N, C-alpha and C positions, 0 to 999 in steps of 0.2 A: 504493500500500500504506500502511495506517495505521501510525504508529509504535507500538512496543510500549507497553502500559500500564505505569504507574509501578510497579505491584506485581509485574510479571513478574520471575521470578528472573533473576539475572545470573550468568554464569560469571566466573571470575577473569579470563580473557582479555578478556571484554567490559568488565569493570570497569576493568581496566588501560588499555584503549583510551580509555574516557571520561575517566579521570583524567589520562592523558598529554595528551589534547587540552586539558583545562582548564589544566594547568600551562603548556603552550606558549602558550595564548591569554591567560593571566593572569587568567582567571575562567571560571566554569561557568554555563551557562544553566539555566533552570528545569527543563526536561524531564529532562536527564541528572542534575541534582542530586536530583530527586525519585526517580529510579530508584536512585541510590546510597543515598539516605536510607532507602528501603524495604528495601534489601538488606544494610545494613551489619551486621545481626546474623549474617550469614554470615562466618565467620572469614576466608575467602579474600578476600572483598570488602573487609572491614575492613583487612586487611593492604595491599591495593592502594591503598586510600584513604589510609591513614597514610603510605605511602611517597611518594605524590604530594604530600600536604600538607607533608610534611617538606622535600621538594625545593623547593616553592613558597616556604616560609618561608626556606630557605637562600638562595634567589635574591634575596629582598627584604630580609632582615634579617641575613644572615650567621650567625655563631655566637653572637650575644649574646641572652641572655634577661634581661629587666629586672624589677625589683621596686621598690616604693615603700615606704620606711619611714615609717609614719604613726601618727597617733592617731585614734581613732574617737570622735567627739563626737555622741552621740544627743541633739540639742538638746531635743527632746520626743518621747516615744513615744506621745503621743496622736495619733489619726488618725481621720478620718471614714470611712475604708474598712474593710471587714471581709472581707479576702481569706480564703479557706477554708484556706490553708496557713500563715498568718502568726502568729508569736508575738511579734513586735516590738511591734505596736500593743496598747496597754492602755486600758481605759476609765478615767475619772478616779477612780472609787471603788476601783480596784485598788491594793493596797499596793505594786505594782511600777511604778505610774505615776510618771513623773518629768519635770519640765521644768527644764533647767539655768538657773541664774542666770549672769550674766556673771562673777561671782567663780569659779564652778565651771569655766566655760570657761577662765578664766585659769589655774587650777590644772592642768587637763589639758594646756594648751599648755606650761606651764613643765616639766611632766614629759616632754613630747615633746621639747622643746629639749634637756633634760639628757641624753636618750638618743639624740640624733642624728637625730630625726625631722624631716622637712621638711613632709610633707602633713598638714593638719588636715582630716579627712573629716567634713563636716557632714551628718549624716543625720537626718531627722525625718519624722514622719507628715504626711499630706496634710491641709491645711486644718482643723486641730482646732477652730478658733474657730467654724467653721460648725456643727459638731455639738455642741459642749459650752459651755454658758453659763459653767460654772466656769472654763474656760480664757479666755473673753472677759474675765471678771472679773480673772483673774490678769494678763492682758496690760495691762488698764487700770490696775490697781494699781501696775504696774511701769513705767508711762509709755509703753506701746506701743499703737498702734492696730491692729496685726495681727501675726501670727506672722512675717511677712516683716520688719517693723520689728525684731523681736527677732533674727532671723537676720542681718540686715545688721550689727547691732552685734556679734554674736558673731563674724562673719567679720572685722570690723575689729579686734576684740581679738586674734584669732589672728594676723592679718597683722602688726599692730604688736608682737605678742609674739614674733615671729621665725619664723613658719611661713607656708606658702602654703596657703590654704584651697582645697578642692574641695567644692562643694556638690551634694548630692543630696537635694532637698527635695520630691520629688514634682512635681506639676503647678504650674508657675509661669507667670505671664503674661509677655509680652515686657517690659512696664514693670518687673515685679519682677526679671527677669533683668538689665535695664539698671542697676537699683539695686545689684545684687550684683556686677556685673562689676568695679568698681574694687577690690574686695577679694579676688577669686577668680582663681586661675590657670586654673581650668577648672571646668566644671559637668557634670552628667550626669543622665540619666533612663534606667533600663532600659526599653526598649520592651516587653520580656517576650514579647509575642505580638501578631500582627495578627489573631488569631482573634476575630471577633465572637461566635462560638458560645460561647465561654467566659464571655460576659456573661449567658448564659441561666440560667433557674431551675435550681438544683442544681449549677451549675458553679462553678469556682474564683473567678470575678470577679462573680458575681451581685450581691453586696452591696458592690461597689467601683466607684462612679461614676467615679473618677479612673483606672480601668483601661480605660476606653473607648478602643479603638485609635485612633480618629480624633483624640481629644483628645491622646493621647501623640505621635502623628505630627505634629500641629500644633505642639506645643512643640519638637520636633526642628527643624521648619522655621523657627520663630521664632529659635531659637538660631543656626541657620545664617545667617539674615538679619542677626543681630547680630555674626556672626563670632566666636562663642565656641567655644574648644576643648571638644569635647563627647564624653562617654562614653555609649555605648548598650550594649545587650545583649539576649540571649535567655534566657528561663527555660525549662528543659527538664523535662517530666514533670508538668505541671499539668493535663493533659487534652487537650492539643493533639495533632494527628496529624503525620505526616511532611510532608505537603503544607503544613500551616500553619507548621511550622518553617522550611521552605525559603522560604515567602512572607515570613516575618519577616526572615530574613537578606537577602533580595532588597530588601525595603523599606528596610533600613538602607543597603544598597549604593546604592540610588537616591537616598536623601537625601544621601549623601556625594558622589555624582556631581554633584548639583545645587549643593551649597554648599561642599564640601571641608572641612567642619568636624568630621567624626567622627574623633576621635583614637584611639579604641580601641573594641573590641567585646568584651564579656564573654560567655562561654558558661558559664552557671551551672546546675547541676542542682538541682532541687527536692529537699529533704530532708524527709520526713514527720516531724511533731513531735507529741508528746502534747498533748492538750487543744486540738486543732484539728479542724475538720470533715474534713480530709483525712489524719488520722493513720493510717488503714488503707490508704492508697494506697501501693503499692510504688514506691520510687525506681527510676529507670532504672539499668541496670547500668553499672559502671565502663567496660567496653569501649564501650558505647554513648556514654557521655560523651566518650570519646576520639574516637569516630567523628564525633560532631557538631562537636567542635572542628576536626577535619580538614575536614569539609564546609564549616564556616564559613570556613576558610582558602581553600578553593577558590572559594567564592562571592565572598568579599571581596577576594581577590587578594593578591599577595606583599607589597604595600606597607602594608597595614592592620596595625595592632597588634591581635593577638588574644590575649585573656587567659582563663585558666582558674584560678579560685581554688584554691590547693593544699590548703587546709584542708577542702575539700568532696570531695576524692578522694585522700586521703593515701596510700592503698595502691597507687596506680597512677601515681605521679609519673614513673617511667621511660617508661611508655607515653604519658603526656601529653606528655612532652618529644619524642616522635616524632610528635605529632599536628599539628604546625604552629603551636603557640602560640609567642609570643615574649615573654610577660609573665606574671608570677605575680600581679600586682595589688598591693594594699596589704597589708602584713604589719606588725603592730604589736608592739613589745616592751613596750607600756604598757597597752593596752586590749584587751578581748575583741572578737570579732565579734558585735555586738549583734543582728544579723539571724539569725545561726546560732550562738548561744552554746554549743551542744553540740559545736561543731567548733573545737578550739583551733588557733591559728596555729602553723605549724611554725617552728622556730628558723631564723634566717637562715643560720647556719652549716650546718645540715642541707640547706637549699635549695641553698646554694652547692655542697655536696658532691654532691647528686643531679644538679644541672645539669652539673657538671664530668664526672661519670661518663657522661653522655650526649654528651660531646664538645662542650659548649657552655660559655659564660662568663656568670656572673651579674654584672650591673652594677646599681647603684642609680640610680634616676631621680627626677625631681621629679614632682608631680602631672601634669605634661605631659611628653611624650616628647622625647628629645634633638633630633630633627629639627625639632620645633616651636620649641624654644628657639633653635636655630641659624638657622632659615630662615624663620620665619613670624611675625615681629615684629608684623605688622598684626593678629594675632588677640588681642593683649593690650592691656588698658587701660594707658595710659602709666605709671601708678603701679606696676602689676605688672611691666611691661616693665623699668622701671628697677631693680626688686628682683631680677630673675632672675640677674644676675651674682654676687650674694652666695651663691647656692645652687648654681649650675651651673658646671662646668668648661668648657674650650674646646670639648669635643665635645658639650656639652649634657647630660652625665650629672651626677649629684649629686657635688658636691665633698665630700671627707672632712669629717666633723663637726669634727674638731680644726682643720682649715684654716678652716672657716666661723667657728668661735669666735674664732680668732686675728684674723681680719679685723674682726669686730665689736668686739673689744677695742681694736684699733688705731684 
């Protein structure tokens, strides 16, 4: 007898059986994941999925939900890609185009240190010098041969200024990641999707050569070969279907099975924005976001750190806290979310209150997770490894800002 098609409706009892098996096995296979993915709009299936994901999270992570207090440094918002949903990237002639000088980086870092931030999130467009002569000129005038040269110096400034950089600079070569490693606690690249279909004409990534799935997968592999603590993630609602979402999560799981370097997986919903080609595309519903966070937990297993940004689903934080996540990501008291500027960060006190109401505890972390600080010293460059005790307590969580300041003064 052939197995049921993925689109076949699921009863609650059948969904509970699939979920229970996944929880006991520590992961779910492709076929049952696809069945749950297609059925999660059914409220009964969604409840079964949330319950199982919450149990998996509890087994692997206990009652702790983490957050990273950070500053967001958009080193340049020039980018050679033109994703159909993006408002971050600007052309050089836009009044909003900006490339930070090192003095500006220093200013942001000082503000971060004053407000107790540890993570300096370096975020920038892909290979702007390939697309724009004006940026090549700016780089040359400032003594840089490439955007990576500029980025390495920005990371050095942040590190020496008292923060731990986490770099998300789009596609980097292995040699570029090696150059960045001495100044970065971690790096990342949202895989977004493994769908080659979305590179087709009229689709979200048609004008985005750096969104080629094979290219993004290869960078994940090279980061694994370099033993870099690495952040990946899936972007929901940009035209992919349920099978493609499951395939993306399984690809991330396979990478981590091979290299052990994926420290967290972000489950991020697309938000339509004015002045983009996808402005009329409806965002997926908040219950679906929670459902895909839950399915990510079951695919990736109880030990993976699963993150959902709280500013992108602020009305359903209690439901998200039942979906298997154990991290809120970076939240800044200093800078906006430059990728989603319409979505303000929640106050840390509010996050703490919501987390406590769900029977869980909010703890601040570094750009890397506590278990990595405690147990995985081989993943850090010696310079970063020697700096970690300034920022982390004995459990690997963030030390209180006043305690860090006192040690530096001493």
